[in-house]
N, CA, C and O atoms as CSV, one atom per row, in Angstrom:
chain,resi,resn,atom,element,x,y,z
A,1,UNK,N,N,-160.903,86.796,98.943
A,1,UNK,CA,C,-162.044,87.044,99.108
A,1,UNK,C,C,-163.020,85.658,99.207
A,1,UNK,O,O,-164.135,85.827,99.702
A,2,UNK,N,N,-162.733,84.609,98.861
A,2,UNK,CA,C,-163.253,83.400,98.683
A,2,UNK,C,C,-163.339,82.650,99.852
A,2,UNK,O,O,-164.338,82.079,100.290
A,3,UNK,N,N,-161.988,82.704,100.424
A,3,UNK,CA,C,-162.071,82.288,101.822
A,3,UNK,C,C,-162.662,82.792,103.239
A,3,UNK,O,O,-162.872,82.215,104.306
A,4,UNK,N,N,-162.847,84.181,102.767
A,4,UNK,CA,C,-163.568,84.646,103.739
A,4,UNK,C,C,-165.006,84.660,103.247
A,4,UNK,O,O,-165.808,84.989,104.120
A,5,UNK,N,N,-165.456,84.418,102.206
A,5,UNK,CA,C,-166.749,83.846,102.292
A,5,UNK,C,C,-167.267,82.628,102.430
A,5,UNK,O,O,-168.446,82.362,102.663
A,6,UNK,N,N,-166.042,81.608,102.231
A,6,UNK,CA,C,-166.093,80.069,102.775
A,6,UNK,C,C,-166.533,80.251,104.180
A,6,UNK,O,O,-167.514,79.727,104.709
A,7,UNK,N,N,-165.388,81.339,104.893
A,7,UNK,CA,C,-165.369,81.058,106.324
A,7,UNK,C,C,-166.972,81.924,106.825
A,7,UNK,O,O,-167.614,81.660,107.842
A,8,UNK,N,N,-167.164,82.495,106.261
A,8,UNK,CA,C,-168.696,83.140,106.810
A,8,UNK,C,C,-169.854,81.915,106.434
A,8,UNK,O,O,-170.790,81.617,107.177
A,9,UNK,N,N,-169.630,81.431,105.417
A,9,UNK,CA,C,-170.861,80.209,105.189
A,9,UNK,C,C,-170.731,79.336,106.096
A,9,UNK,O,O,-171.710,78.679,106.449
A,10,UNK,N,N,-169.425,79.142,106.690
A,10,UNK,CA,C,-169.329,77.777,107.728
A,10,UNK,C,C,-170.006,78.581,108.935
A,10,UNK,O,O,-170.859,77.966,109.574
A,11,UNK,N,N,-169.807,79.461,109.184
A,11,UNK,CA,C,-170.433,80.053,110.423
A,11,UNK,C,C,-171.560,79.740,110.820
A,11,UNK,O,O,-172.086,79.179,111.781
A,12,UNK,N,N,-172.000,80.527,109.274
A,12,UNK,CA,C,-173.560,80.179,108.930
A,12,UNK,C,C,-174.016,79.278,109.282
A,12,UNK,O,O,-175.025,79.365,109.982
A,13,UNK,N,N,-173.602,78.328,109.030
A,13,UNK,CA,C,-173.997,76.458,108.691
A,13,UNK,C,C,-174.065,76.040,110.350
A,13,UNK,O,O,-174.963,75.486,110.982
A,14,UNK,N,N,-172.838,76.504,110.743
A,14,UNK,CA,C,-172.499,76.069,112.758
A,14,UNK,C,C,-173.557,76.959,113.467
A,14,UNK,O,O,-174.146,76.376,114.377
A,15,UNK,N,N,-173.881,78.101,113.270
A,15,UNK,CA,C,-175.223,78.786,113.852
A,15,UNK,C,C,-176.579,78.480,113.844
A,15,UNK,O,O,-177.429,78.659,114.716
A,16,UNK,N,N,-176.676,77.892,112.507
A,16,UNK,CA,C,-177.887,77.017,112.329
A,16,UNK,C,C,-178.296,75.978,113.195
A,16,UNK,O,O,-179.310,75.921,113.889
A,17,UNK,N,N,-177.098,74.916,113.025
A,17,UNK,CA,C,-177.141,73.807,113.239
A,17,UNK,C,C,-176.879,73.711,114.753
A,17,UNK,O,O,-176.873,72.523,115.077
A,18,UNK,N,N,-176.651,74.566,115.840
A,18,UNK,CA,C,-176.329,74.805,117.094
A,18,UNK,C,C,-177.865,75.489,117.473
A,18,UNK,O,O,-178.319,75.203,118.581
A,19,UNK,N,N,-178.369,76.051,116.911
A,19,UNK,CA,C,-180.099,76.815,117.331
A,19,UNK,C,C,-180.636,75.608,117.147
A,19,UNK,O,O,-181.510,75.214,117.919
A,20,UNK,N,N,-180.295,75.008,116.331
A,20,UNK,CA,C,-181.430,73.460,115.944
A,20,UNK,C,C,-180.798,72.258,117.017
A,20,UNK,O,O,-181.286,71.274,116.461
A,21,UNK,N,N,-180.341,71.926,117.714
A,21,UNK,CA,C,-179.712,71.096,118.850
A,21,UNK,C,C,-180.335,71.312,119.759
A,21,UNK,O,O,-180.400,72.491,120.108
A,22,UNK,N,N,-181.169,70.139,120.659
A,22,UNK,CA,C,-181.743,69.832,121.648
A,22,UNK,C,C,-181.339,69.821,122.700
A,22,UNK,O,O,-181.528,68.940,123.539
A,23,UNK,N,N,-180.479,71.181,122.862
A,23,UNK,CA,C,-179.458,71.287,124.454
A,23,UNK,C,C,-180.395,71.185,125.232
A,23,UNK,O,O,-180.053,70.288,126.002
A,24,UNK,N,N,-181.900,71.739,125.675
A,24,UNK,CA,C,-182.411,72.071,126.654
A,24,UNK,C,C,-183.003,70.793,127.002
A,24,UNK,O,O,-183.114,70.518,128.196
A,25,UNK,N,N,-183.469,69.830,125.959
A,25,UNK,CA,C,-184.037,68.473,126.625
A,25,UNK,C,C,-182.978,67.758,127.069
A,25,UNK,O,O,-183.271,66.819,127.810
A,26,UNK,N,N,-181.188,68.024,126.698
A,26,UNK,CA,C,-180.284,66.967,127.291
A,26,UNK,C,C,-179.934,67.543,128.731
A,26,UNK,O,O,-179.421,67.040,129.730
A,27,UNK,N,N,-180.380,68.697,128.449
A,27,UNK,CA,C,-179.916,69.388,130.116
A,27,UNK,C,C,-180.786,68.884,131.325
A,27,UNK,O,O,-180.479,68.413,132.420
A,28,UNK,N,N,-181.972,69.155,130.722
A,28,UNK,CA,C,-182.987,68.375,131.588
A,28,UNK,C,C,-182.934,66.968,132.098
A,28,UNK,O,O,-183.373,66.614,133.192
A,29,UNK,N,N,-182.351,66.188,131.201
A,29,UNK,CA,C,-182.280,64.504,131.305
A,29,UNK,C,C,-180.733,64.668,131.937
A,29,UNK,O,O,-180.496,63.634,132.562
A,30,UNK,N,N,-179.812,65.415,131.990
A,30,UNK,CA,C,-178.550,65.227,132.517
A,30,UNK,C,C,-179.013,65.777,134.052
A,30,UNK,O,O,-178.759,65.014,134.984
A,31,UNK,N,N,-179.541,66.793,134.295
A,31,UNK,CA,C,-179.605,67.127,135.602
A,31,UNK,C,C,-180.626,66.582,136.224
A,31,UNK,O,O,-180.675,66.820,137.431
A,32,UNK,N,N,-181.734,65.706,135.629
A,32,UNK,CA,C,-182.666,64.792,136.248
A,32,UNK,C,C,-181.793,63.941,137.557
A,32,UNK,O,O,-181.847,63.847,138.783
A,33,UNK,N,N,-181.015,63.436,136.458
A,33,UNK,CA,C,-180.308,62.302,136.928
A,33,UNK,C,C,-179.556,62.304,138.043
A,33,UNK,O,O,-178.708,63.196,137.996
A,34,UNK,N,N,-179.523,61.573,139.163
A,34,UNK,CA,C,-178.924,61.559,140.233
A,34,UNK,C,C,-177.581,60.442,140.392
A,34,UNK,O,O,-177.710,59.239,140.166
A,35,UNK,N,N,-176.775,60.842,140.659
A,35,UNK,CA,C,-175.641,60.291,140.553
A,35,UNK,C,C,-175.174,59.081,141.633
A,35,UNK,O,O,-174.791,59.313,142.779
A,36,UNK,N,N,-175.274,57.910,141.103
A,36,UNK,CA,C,-175.298,56.641,142.150
A,36,UNK,C,C,-173.610,56.794,142.973
A,36,UNK,O,O,-172.568,57.352,142.628
A,37,UNK,N,N,-174.000,56.017,144.149
A,37,UNK,CA,C,-172.785,55.925,144.611
A,37,UNK,C,C,-171.918,54.532,144.219
A,37,UNK,O,O,-172.587,53.506,144.099
A,38,UNK,N,N,-170.564,54.454,144.029
A,38,UNK,CA,C,-170.058,53.573,143.419
A,38,UNK,C,C,-169.644,52.529,144.502
A,38,UNK,O,O,-169.467,51.360,144.160
A,39,UNK,N,N,-169.493,52.900,145.734
A,39,UNK,CA,C,-169.200,51.570,146.755
A,39,UNK,C,C,-170.039,51.860,147.781
A,39,UNK,O,O,-170.394,53.018,148.000
A,40,UNK,N,N,-170.535,50.571,148.691
A,40,UNK,CA,C,-171.256,50.814,149.558
A,40,UNK,C,C,-170.708,50.533,151.050
A,40,UNK,O,O,-171.448,50.399,152.024
A,41,UNK,N,N,-169.989,50.498,151.067
A,41,UNK,CA,C,-168.713,50.058,152.192
A,41,UNK,C,C,-167.845,51.239,152.418
A,41,UNK,O,O,-167.716,52.242,151.715
A,42,UNK,N,N,-167.108,50.831,153.864
A,42,UNK,CA,C,-166.320,52.053,153.952
A,42,UNK,C,C,-164.996,52.207,153.533
A,42,UNK,O,O,-164.197,51.274,153.608
A,43,UNK,N,N,-164.665,53.433,153.050
A,43,UNK,CA,C,-163.309,53.439,152.278
A,43,UNK,C,C,-162.271,53.257,153.298
A,43,UNK,O,O,-162.321,53.647,154.464
A,44,UNK,N,N,-161.264,52.575,152.679
A,44,UNK,CA,C,-160.365,52.590,153.722
A,44,UNK,C,C,-159.586,54.052,153.477
A,44,UNK,O,O,-159.863,54.844,152.577
A,45,UNK,N,N,-158.612,54.208,154.428
A,45,UNK,CA,C,-157.907,55.415,154.338
A,45,UNK,C,C,-156.882,55.744,153.453
A,45,UNK,O,O,-156.240,54.780,153.037
A,46,UNK,N,N,-156.627,56.607,153.141
A,46,UNK,CA,C,-155.410,57.238,151.758
A,46,UNK,C,C,-154.001,56.665,152.088
A,46,UNK,O,O,-154.178,55.802,152.947
A,47,UNK,N,N,-152.918,56.747,151.838
A,47,UNK,CA,C,-151.993,56.074,152.234
A,47,UNK,C,C,-151.515,57.974,152.470
A,47,UNK,O,O,-152.221,58.889,152.047
A,48,UNK,N,N,-150.473,58.128,153.064
A,48,UNK,CA,C,-149.953,59.271,153.612
A,48,UNK,C,C,-148.694,59.088,152.294
A,48,UNK,O,O,-148.126,58.052,151.948
A,49,UNK,N,N,-148.508,60.654,151.686
A,49,UNK,CA,C,-147.885,60.753,150.610
A,49,UNK,C,C,-146.476,60.096,151.043
A,49,UNK,O,O,-145.975,59.441,150.129
A,50,UNK,N,N,-145.725,60.128,152.245
A,50,UNK,CA,C,-144.589,59.606,152.424
A,50,UNK,C,C,-144.550,57.963,152.156
A,50,UNK,O,O,-143.652,57.364,151.563
A,51,UNK,N,N,-145.772,57.375,152.755
A,51,UNK,CA,C,-145.746,55.842,152.510
A,51,UNK,C,C,-146.377,55.536,151.073
A,51,UNK,O,O,-146.653,54.351,150.883
A,52,UNK,N,N,-146.498,55.937,150.608
A,52,UNK,CA,C,-147.007,55.879,148.698
A,52,UNK,C,C,-145.875,55.540,148.038
A,52,UNK,O,O,-145.944,54.685,147.155
A,53,UNK,N,N,-144.706,56.128,148.344
A,53,UNK,CA,C,-143.527,55.872,147.839
A,53,UNK,C,C,-142.659,54.637,148.590
A,53,UNK,O,O,-141.829,53.896,148.064
A,54,UNK,N,N,-143.015,54.652,149.676
A,54,UNK,CA,C,-142.271,53.485,150.653
A,54,UNK,C,C,-143.074,51.819,150.208
A,54,UNK,O,O,-142.528,50.717,150.261
A,55,UNK,N,N,-144.265,52.081,149.852
A,55,UNK,CA,C,-145.553,50.696,149.813
A,55,UNK,C,C,-144.229,49.681,148.825
A,55,UNK,O,O,-143.739,48.661,149.311
A,56,UNK,N,N,-143.877,50.152,147.583
A,56,UNK,CA,C,-143.592,49.010,146.859
A,56,UNK,C,C,-142.239,48.258,147.190
A,56,UNK,O,O,-142.051,47.047,147.069
A,57,UNK,N,N,-141.143,49.406,147.722
A,57,UNK,CA,C,-140.157,48.719,148.388
A,57,UNK,C,C,-140.762,47.696,149.888
A,57,UNK,O,O,-140.157,46.646,150.105
A,58,UNK,N,N,-141.729,48.022,150.661
A,58,UNK,CA,C,-141.962,47.110,151.392
A,58,UNK,C,C,-142.370,45.967,150.678
A,58,UNK,O,O,-141.714,44.975,150.993
A,59,UNK,N,N,-143.176,45.785,149.878
A,59,UNK,CA,C,-143.733,44.667,148.931
A,59,UNK,C,C,-142.607,44.041,148.346
A,59,UNK,O,O,-142.864,42.924,147.897
A,60,UNK,N,N,-141.393,44.435,148.210
A,60,UNK,CA,C,-140.132,43.963,147.700
A,60,UNK,C,C,-139.316,42.866,149.018
A,60,UNK,O,O,-138.766,41.770,148.908
A,61,UNK,N,N,-139.488,43.502,149.874
A,61,UNK,CA,C,-138.657,43.403,151.037
A,61,UNK,C,C,-139.566,42.056,151.363
A,61,UNK,O,O,-139.011,40.967,151.511
A,62,UNK,N,N,-141.004,42.205,151.463
A,62,UNK,CA,C,-141.935,41.236,152.303
A,62,UNK,C,C,-141.593,39.865,150.848
A,62,UNK,O,O,-141.334,38.746,151.293
A,63,UNK,N,N,-141.603,39.969,149.656
A,63,UNK,CA,C,-141.132,39.003,148.985
A,63,UNK,C,C,-139.867,38.549,149.051
A,63,UNK,O,O,-139.695,37.330,149.014
A,64,UNK,N,N,-138.751,39.429,149.161
A,64,UNK,CA,C,-137.691,38.417,149.871
A,64,UNK,C,C,-137.467,37.369,150.652
A,64,UNK,O,O,-136.849,36.305,150.672
A,65,UNK,N,N,-138.560,38.381,151.632
A,65,UNK,CA,C,-138.161,37.369,152.930
A,65,UNK,C,C,-139.193,36.244,152.818
A,65,UNK,O,O,-138.864,35.169,153.318
A,66,UNK,N,N,-140.030,36.307,152.411
A,66,UNK,CA,C,-141.233,34.802,151.876
A,66,UNK,C,C,-139.614,34.084,151.118
A,66,UNK,O,O,-138.919,33.419,151.887
A,67,UNK,N,N,-139.297,34.204,150.169
A,67,UNK,CA,C,-137.841,33.756,149.487
A,67,UNK,C,C,-136.981,33.113,150.309
A,67,UNK,O,O,-137.056,31.885,150.349
A,68,UNK,N,N,-136.188,33.668,150.967
A,68,UNK,CA,C,-135.423,33.254,151.961
A,68,UNK,C,C,-136.181,32.548,153.001
A,68,UNK,O,O,-135.416,31.594,153.144
A,69,UNK,N,N,-136.973,32.370,153.686
A,69,UNK,CA,C,-137.647,31.689,154.384
A,69,UNK,C,C,-137.953,30.169,153.884
A,69,UNK,O,O,-137.628,29.154,154.501
A,70,UNK,N,N,-138.705,30.223,152.531
A,70,UNK,CA,C,-138.983,29.272,151.984
A,70,UNK,C,C,-137.567,28.456,151.568
A,70,UNK,O,O,-137.672,27.278,151.909
A,71,UNK,N,N,-136.303,28.742,150.942
A,71,UNK,CA,C,-135.258,28.313,150.940
A,71,UNK,C,C,-134.174,28.210,151.979
A,71,UNK,O,O,-133.249,27.401,151.918
A,72,UNK,N,N,-134.340,29.000,152.837
A,72,UNK,CA,C,-133.382,28.581,154.037
A,72,UNK,C,C,-131.974,28.958,153.720
A,72,UNK,O,O,-131.332,28.657,152.714
A,73,UNK,N,N,-131.583,29.707,154.809
A,73,UNK,CA,C,-130.264,30.341,154.852
A,73,UNK,C,C,-129.774,31.295,153.725
A,73,UNK,O,O,-128.716,31.314,153.096
A,74,UNK,N,N,-130.966,32.139,153.670
A,74,UNK,CA,C,-130.910,33.101,152.534
A,74,UNK,C,C,-130.604,33.265,151.292
A,74,UNK,O,O,-130.333,34.346,150.770
A,75,UNK,N,N,-130.643,31.873,150.597
A,75,UNK,CA,C,-130.035,31.217,149.561
A,75,UNK,C,C,-131.861,31.835,148.498
A,75,UNK,O,O,-133.054,31.913,148.792
A,76,UNK,N,N,-131.125,32.079,147.434
A,76,UNK,CA,C,-132.259,32.206,146.573
A,76,UNK,C,C,-132.306,31.559,145.758
A,76,UNK,O,O,-133.256,31.616,144.977
């Protein structure tokens, strides 16, 4: 029985605190603010799903080709 009364007391305290919170003022402040754009320039097109998995492999191949060109004869 004491657990039930404790639960009831916590519920009453919660409801009293919720009713005293300034929800309307915060709601007006959030609604009134306009969201600013994050970028001003054009966005690059999103890569297709197939190329997103292939891009790391392409970068690895490009790095290996640079190393081979720098060292000559394919030596690492």
